[in-house]
C-alpha positions as a Python dict, from the first residue, in 0.01 Angstrom:
ca = {
    (1, 'X'): (0, 0, 0),
    (2, 'X'): (-323, -130, -155),
    (3, 'X'): (-284, -391, -423),
    (4, 'X'): (-561, -390, -759),
    (5, 'X'): (-624, -647, -1023),
    (6, 'X'): (-457, -519, -1354),
    (7, 'X'): (-748, -511, -1617),
    (8, 'X'): (-911, -844, -1566),
    (9, 'X'): (-523, -1039, -1593),
    (10, 'X'): (-529, -1120, -1222),
    (11, 'X'): (-213, -974, -1225),
    (12, 'X'): (-191, -779, -856),
    (13, 'X'): (-37, -437, -876),
    (14, 'X'): (20, -174, -614),
    (15, 'X'): (-177, 138, -624),
    (16, 'X'): (135, 360, -661),
    (17, 'X'): (345, 247, -975),
    (18, 'X'): (719, 355, -1016),
    (19, 'X'): (751, 548, -1313),
    (20, 'X'): (1154, 560, -1446),
    (21, 'X'): (1153, 832, -1716),
    (22, 'X'): (1358, 1031, -1502),
    (23, 'X'): (1657, 771, -1503),
    (24, 'X'): (1929, 806, -1709),
    (25, 'X'): (2060, 1074, -1919),
    (26, 'X'): (1711, 1312, -1950),
    (27, 'X'): (1676, 1333, -1559),
    (28, 'X'): (1933, 1146, -1323),
    (29, 'X'): (2244, 998, -1488),
    (30, 'X'): (2334, 833, -1156),
    (31, 'X'): (2270, 477, -1196),
    (32, 'X'): (2361, 358, -869),
    (33, 'X'): (2140, 625, -713),
    (34, 'X'): (1854, 536, -962),
    (35, 'X'): (1881, 166, -856),
    (36, 'X'): (1850, 260, -503),
    (37, 'X'): (1529, 478, -552),
    (38, 'X'): (1411, 182, -700),
    (39, 'X'): (1472, -48, -405),
    (40, 'X'): (1334, 195, -151),
    (41, 'X'): (1017, 213, -415),
    (42, 'X'): (1000, -165, -362),
    (43, 'X'): (1058, -152, 9),
    (44, 'X'): (748, 75, 55),
    (45, 'X'): (530, -206, -87),
    (46, 'X'): (536, -75, -443),
    (47, 'X'): (560, -394, -698),
    (48, 'X'): (472, -213, -1024),
    (49, 'X'): (748, -78, -1237),
    (50, 'X'): (670, 98, -1573),
    (51, 'X'): (972, 236, -1831),
    (52, 'X'): (994, 263, -2195),
    (53, 'X'): (1228, 159, -2449),
    (54, 'X'): (1295, 559, -2598),
    (55, 'X'): (1354, 686, -2183),
    (56, 'X'): (1663, 826, -2237),
    (57, 'X'): (1757, 594, -2533),
    (58, 'X'): (1701, 251, -2379),
    (59, 'X'): (1939, 390, -2064),
    (60, 'X'): (1621, 348, -1828),
    (61, 'X'): (1556, 21, -1920),
    (62, 'X'): (1928, -87, -1866),
    (63, 'X'): (1889, 66, -1489),
    (64, 'X'): (1587, -113, -1423),
    (65, 'X'): (1711, -436, -1514),
    (66, 'X'): (2023, -356, -1283),
    (67, 'X'): (1777, -293, -1019),
    (68, 'X'): (1589, -558, -1039),
    (69, 'X'): (1832, -791, -1004),
    (70, 'X'): (1733, -1111, -756),
    (71, 'X'): (1424, -915, -722),
    (72, 'X'): (1265, -975, -1039),
    (73, 'X'): (970, -1231, -924),
    (74, 'X'): (860, -1008, -709),
    (75, 'X'): (788, -702, -1003),
    (76, 'X'): (541, -644, -1211),
    (77, 'X'): (766, -496, -1518),
    (78, 'X'): (602, -276, -1766),
    (79, 'X'): (744, -125, -2047),
    (80, 'X'): (659, 46, -2378),
    (81, 'X'): (729, 48, -2770),
    (82, 'X'): (662, 309, -3037),
    (83, 'X'): (901, 576, -3066),
    (84, 'X'): (1206, 616, -3283),
    (85, 'X'): (1497, 429, -3172),
    (86, 'X'): (1818, 512, -3321),
    (87, 'X'): (1868, 617, -3689),
    (88, 'X'): (1741, 470, -4001),
    (89, 'X'): (1358, 343, -4131),
    (90, 'X'): (1132, 126, -3983),
    (91, 'X'): (1255, 163, -3621),
    (92, 'X'): (964, 310, -3449),
    (93, 'X'): (581, 266, -3497),
    (94, 'X'): (332, -31, -3415),
    (95, 'X'): (428, -247, -3710),
    (96, 'X'): (487, -660, -3677),
    (97, 'X'): (837, -588, -3805),
    (98, 'X'): (933, -308, -3532),
    (99, 'X'): (756, -464, -3246),
    (100, 'X'): (937, -784, -3315),
    (101, 'X'): (1307, -619, -3290),
    (102, 'X'): (1166, -402, -3006),
    (103, 'X'): (1065, -658, -2771),
    (104, 'X'): (1406, -814, -2805),
    (105, 'X'): (1595, -484, -2735),
    (106, 'X'): (1379, -412, -2445),
    (107, 'X'): (1429, -785, -2304),
    (108, 'X'): (1830, -755, -2350),
    (109, 'X'): (1823, -445, -2162),
    (110, 'X'): (1606, -516, -1892),
    (111, 'X'): (1783, -838, -1844),
    (112, 'X'): (1472, -1051, -1816),
    (113, 'X'): (1322, -1363, -1984),
    (114, 'X'): (974, -1187, -1984),
    (115, 'X'): (781, -823, -1964),
    (116, 'X'): (457, -850, -1778),
    (117, 'X'): (266, -548, -1974),
    (118, 'X'): (398, -442, -2298),
    (119, 'X'): (236, -115, -2431),
    (120, 'X'): (213, 47, -2748),
    (121, 'X'): (333, 428, -2670),
    (122, 'X'): (108, 637, -2878),
    (123, 'X'): (-144, 513, -3196),
    (124, 'X'): (20, 464, -3515),
    (125, 'X'): (-218, 561, -3817),
    (126, 'X'): (15, 395, -4065),
    (127, 'X'): (-62, 61, -3903),
    (128, 'X'): (-354, -153, -3911),
    (129, 'X'): (-454, -208, -3523),
    (130, 'X'): (-531, -554, -3619),
    (131, 'X'): (-167, -619, -3747),
    (132, 'X'): (-80, -438, -3368),
    (133, 'X'): (-300, -672, -3176),
    (134, 'X'): (-193, -998, -3387),
    (135, 'X'): (165, -956, -3327),
    (136, 'X'): (114, -885, -2964),
    (137, 'X'): (-110, -1179, -2931),
    (138, 'X'): (193, -1391, -3072),
    (139, 'X'): (427, -1264, -2817),
    (140, 'X'): (207, -1362, -2541),
    (141, 'X'): (195, -1728, -2671),
    (142, 'X'): (563, -1718, -2715),
    (143, 'X'): (586, -1614, -2354),
    (144, 'X'): (799, -1304, -2419),
    (145, 'X'): (500, -1117, -2279),
    (146, 'X'): (244, -1165, -2035),
    (147, 'X'): (-7, -885, -2144),
    (148, 'X'): (-34, -622, -2336),
    (149, 'X'): (-155, -253, -2350),
    (150, 'X'): (-161, 113, -2496),
    (151, 'X'): (-78, 413, -2367),
    (152, 'X'): (-258, 781, -2458),
    (153, 'X'): (-509, 632, -2673),
    (154, 'X'): (-825, 863, -2725),
    (155, 'X'): (-1152, 698, -2639),
    (156, 'X'): (-1227, 625, -3019),
    (157, 'X'): (-894, 464, -3058),
    (158, 'X'): (-986, 210, -2765),
    (159, 'X'): (-1318, 138, -2886),
    (160, 'X'): (-1211, 89, -3253),
    (161, 'X'): (-923, -170, -3099),
    (162, 'X'): (-1178, -334, -2869),
    (163, 'X'): (-1413, -436, -3185),
    (164, 'X'): (-1108, -519, -3420),
    (165, 'X'): (-1023, -786, -3156),
    (166, 'X'): (-1362, -925, -3139),
    (167, 'X'): (-1426, -907, -3522),
    (168, 'X'): (-1076, -1082, -3589),
    (169, 'X'): (-1071, -1302, -3253),
    (170, 'X'): (-735, -1141, -3130),
    (171, 'X'): (-634, -1078, -2788),
    (172, 'X'): (-731, -768, -2675),
    (173, 'X'): (-559, -431, -2506),
    (174, 'X'): (-586, -491, -2142),
    (175, 'X'): (-460, -150, -1996),
    (176, 'X'): (-463, 195, -2095),
    (177, 'X'): (-221, 461, -1957),
    (178, 'X'): (-325, 796, -2037),
    (179, 'X'): (-243, 1178, -1841),
    (180, 'X'): (-471, 1243, -1563),
    (181, 'X'): (-452, 1514, -1250),
    (182, 'X'): (-647, 1772, -1087),
    (183, 'X'): (-586, 2011, -1351),
    (184, 'X'): (-619, 1771, -1674),
    (185, 'X'): (-957, 1628, -1592),
    (186, 'X'): (-1058, 1567, -1957),
    (187, 'X'): (-1037, 1190, -1963),
    (188, 'X'): (-1313, 1136, -1693),
    (189, 'X'): (-1553, 1224, -1976),
    (190, 'X'): (-1453, 967, -2225),
    (191, 'X'): (-1112, 755, -2210),
    (192, 'X'): (-1215, 642, -1833),
    (193, 'X'): (-1549, 537, -1902),
    (194, 'X'): (-1445, 352, -2184),
    (195, 'X'): (-1214, 179, -1990),
    (196, 'X'): (-1451, 43, -1726),
    (197, 'X'): (-1717, -31, -2002),
    (198, 'X'): (-1441, -281, -2136),
    (199, 'X'): (-1268, -378, -1844),
    (200, 'X'): (-932, -232, -1902),
    (201, 'X'): (-684, -154, -1655),
    (202, 'X'): (-572, 208, -1625),
    (203, 'X'): (-220, 352, -1550),
    (204, 'X'): (-238, 720, -1510),
    (205, 'X'): (52, 921, -1536),
    (206, 'X'): (169, 1317, -1470),
    (207, 'X'): (-39, 1353, -1137),
    (208, 'X'): (191, 1627, -1058),
    (209, 'X'): (73, 1810, -1391),
    (210, 'X'): (404, 1909, -1554),
    (211, 'X'): (543, 2018, -1234),
    (212, 'X'): (254, 2265, -1164),
    (213, 'X'): (140, 2039, -834),
    (214, 'X'): (472, 1996, -722),
    (215, 'X'): (459, 2324, -548),
    (216, 'X'): (769, 2470, -748),
    (217, 'X'): (536, 2730, -949),
    (218, 'X'): (296, 2980, -753),
    (219, 'X'): (87, 3258, -853),
    (220, 'X'): (321, 3596, -862),
    (221, 'X'): (624, 3397, -800),
    (222, 'X'): (901, 3413, -1037),
    (223, 'X'): (915, 3134, -1330),
    (224, 'X'): (1230, 3027, -1473),
    (225, 'X'): (1193, 2984, -1830),
    (226, 'X'): (1551, 2889, -1932),
    (227, 'X'): (1570, 2521, -1773),
    (228, 'X'): (1378, 2222, -1696),
    (229, 'X'): (1033, 2190, -1897),
    (230, 'X'): (963, 2560, -1850),
    (231, 'X'): (1246, 2604, -2135),
    (232, 'X'): (1105, 2326, -2344),
    (233, 'X'): (770, 2453, -2378),
    (234, 'X'): (760, 2820, -2253),
    (235, 'X'): (397, 2901, -2346),
    (236, 'X'): (295, 2635, -2128),
    (237, 'X'): (479, 2811, -1801),
    (238, 'X'): (479, 3198, -1892),
    (239, 'X'): (276, 3349, -1615),
    (240, 'X'): (207, 3635, -1858),
    (241, 'X'): (-55, 3430, -2060),
    (242, 'X'): (-412, 3404, -1943),
    (243, 'X'): (-402, 2991, -1954),
    (244, 'X'): (-127, 2976, -1733),
    (245, 'X'): (-274, 3216, -1470),
    (246, 'X'): (-612, 3051, -1475),
    (247, 'X'): (-390, 2712, -1354),
    (248, 'X'): (-170, 2921, -1107),
    (249, 'X'): (-505, 3032, -920),
    (250, 'X'): (-638, 2697, -928),
    (251, 'X'): (-293, 2611, -752),
    (252, 'X'): (-320, 2875, -519),
    (253, 'X'): (-681, 2738, -377),
    (254, 'X'): (-543, 2352, -392),
    (255, 'X'): (-268, 2477, -161),
    (256, 'X'): (-518, 2639, 59),
    (257, 'X'): (-710, 2284, 65),
    (258, 'X'): (-396, 2083, 111),
    (259, 'X'): (-324, 2307, 407),
    (260, 'X'): (-660, 2228, 552),
    (261, 'X'): (-621, 1866, 532),
    (262, 'X'): (-287, 1852, 655),
    (263, 'X'): (-98, 1742, 339),
    (264, 'X'): (169, 1830, 104),
    (265, 'X'): (52, 1979, -219),
    (266, 'X'): (157, 1669, -424),
    (267, 'X'): (46, 1420, -185),
    (268, 'X'): (-298, 1562, -282),
    (269, 'X'): (-203, 1578, -612),
    (270, 'X'): (-143, 1179, -634),
    (271, 'X'): (-414, 1110, -412),
    (272, 'X'): (-648, 1231, -638),
    (273, 'X'): (-628, 998, -946),
    (274, 'X'): (-603, 693, -678),
    (275, 'X'): (-965, 774, -576),
    (276, 'X'): (-1101, 743, -927),
    (277, 'X'): (-1305, 371, -969),
    (278, 'X'): (-1156, 339, -1329),
    (279, 'X'): (-798, 435, -1201),
    (280, 'X'): (-603, 118, -1124),
    (281, 'X'): (-255, 243, -1065),
    (282, 'X'): (-76, 621, -1047),
    (283, 'X'): (254, 629, -1211),
    (284, 'X'): (482, 871, -981),
    (285, 'X'): (789, 1016, -1143),
    (286, 'X'): (1073, 1062, -938),
    (287, 'X'): (1378, 1157, -1002),
    (288, 'X'): (1563, 1202, -643),
    (289, 'X'): (1527, 978, -319),
    (290, 'X'): (1371, 1285, -184),
    (291, 'X'): (1087, 1293, -445),
    (292, 'X'): (1030, 950, -413),
    (293, 'X'): (994, 935, -42),
    (294, 'X'): (767, 1277, -57),
    (295, 'X'): (499, 1111, -307),
    (296, 'X'): (480, 780, -145),
    (297, 'X'): (491, 904, 208),
    (298, 'X'): (106, 988, 119),
    (299, 'X'): (21, 668, 10),
    (300, 'X'): (-231, 656, 321),
    (301, 'X'): (-399, 974, 228),
    (302, 'X'): (-755, 942, 206),
    (303, 'X'): (-965, 1222, -10),
    (304, 'X'): (-1328, 1222, 205),
    (305, 'X'): (-1606, 1354, -8),
    (306, 'X'): (-1572, 1718, 131),
    (307, 'X'): (-1228, 1744, -15),
    (308, 'X'): (-1307, 1569, -321),
    (309, 'X'): (-1629, 1833, -377),
    (310, 'X'): (-1371, 2116, -332),
    (311, 'X'): (-1147, 1990, -601),
    (312, 'X'): (-1455, 1959, -842),
    (313, 'X'): (-1521, 2333, -756),
    (314, 'X'): (-1172, 2438, -837),
    (315, 'X'): (-1122, 2209, -1168),
    (316, 'X'): (-1487, 2088, -1256),
    (317, 'X'): (-1490, 1702, -1357),
    (318, 'X'): (-1403, 1643, -1771),
    (319, 'X'): (-1237, 1973, -1759),
    (320, 'X'): (-910, 2038, -1873),
    (321, 'X'): (-706, 2354, -1708),
    (322, 'X'): (-418, 2273, -1982),
    (323, 'X'): (-354, 1987, -2217),
    (324, 'X'): (-39, 1748, -2080),
    (325, 'X'): (283, 1764, -2263),
    (326, 'X'): (292, 1436, -2508),
    (327, 'X'): (-57, 1398, -2582),
    (328, 'X'): (-93, 1207, -2901),
    (329, 'X'): (-301, 1436, -3135),
    (330, 'X'): (-513, 1270, -3432),
    (331, 'X'): (-377, 1379, -3809),
    (332, 'X'): (-727, 1513, -3874),
    (333, 'X'): (-595, 1772, -3629),
    (334, 'X'): (-258, 1802, -3744),
    (335, 'X'): (-284, 1783, -4103),
    (336, 'X'): (-444, 2085, -4252),
    (337, 'X'): (-524, 1871, -4575),
    (338, 'X'): (-783, 1687, -4364),
    (339, 'X'): (-945, 1983, -4242),
    (340, 'X'): (-939, 2207, -4549),
    (341, 'X'): (-1094, 2119, -4874),
    (342, 'X'): (-907, 2219, -5200),
    (343, 'X'): (-955, 2603, -5253),
    (344, 'X'): (-1131, 2508, -5542),
    (345, 'X'): (-1421, 2319, -5354),
    (346, 'X'): (-1455, 2526, -5058),
    (347, 'X'): (-1748, 2729, -5151),
    (348, 'X'): (-2142, 2630, -5138),
    (349, 'X'): (-2217, 2755, -5472),
}
């Protein structure tokens, strides 16, 4: 396993990061099996574990805390804050009020005295980014966290946060965690160049593209729209929709490439983001031991220029064949009032 510096922090992390979103009620409810998966990943050389307070409503953090007993000093532990936790107001977002409460809750569930990387899970336009940077800096000084970053921020939000930190003499985001895969390469045009320019570490998620690069979905094959991810967002998987046909056609060409190289499709998918110079670590999110072993087993795969050129032909650089699940969309797109003038003010004359 290779190790890389995390965004200039001096913290060395493995090029694979174990993501734990699938540990708990949402994925694998067997705590003991999840602990065994975490231990197996650590034994394979992974020293970087990523979770979030909202994964299975805190259950994932509890599982990680159990698994790291006796091994905490050897692990770089990352978690996240932002999404609603429980009922009531002021139990989400990026405000000082919530972050101060949320970090204590995460520390308790993780059964640890400190968090190595604390990440803001999504942007929050109801809170000034200055407020968020200030409280995160306070948590570093208090010793509760070692460094902090953000997740799924668009490039313009990264730039704004960087300039606010400079103007206000505040600590800055040291990392960004965006979705990135062969089928979703849009961040190559903006997020990744911005991260490199500002010396940010990058942890990418969803290398299997919501399962499209797992080998489960094939052109002409059956797609069960009543279970799993397909049941939640059937429009992303329905093989009748032209956009999904394009994804499946790309998958067939990628399967051919993987066969020529002598690897599995998932191994090819995970090796792709590792090869990008802006990427520090690629998050793999197994639900079972078999999945973990199949993904980590390809850690030594090297994609040469010929293989990467073939991938560029199948999915051009900077191009998204689909928009990954869970990507934050700015209010300028989601709120109609920000895209349309009032009815009486829409004409030119």
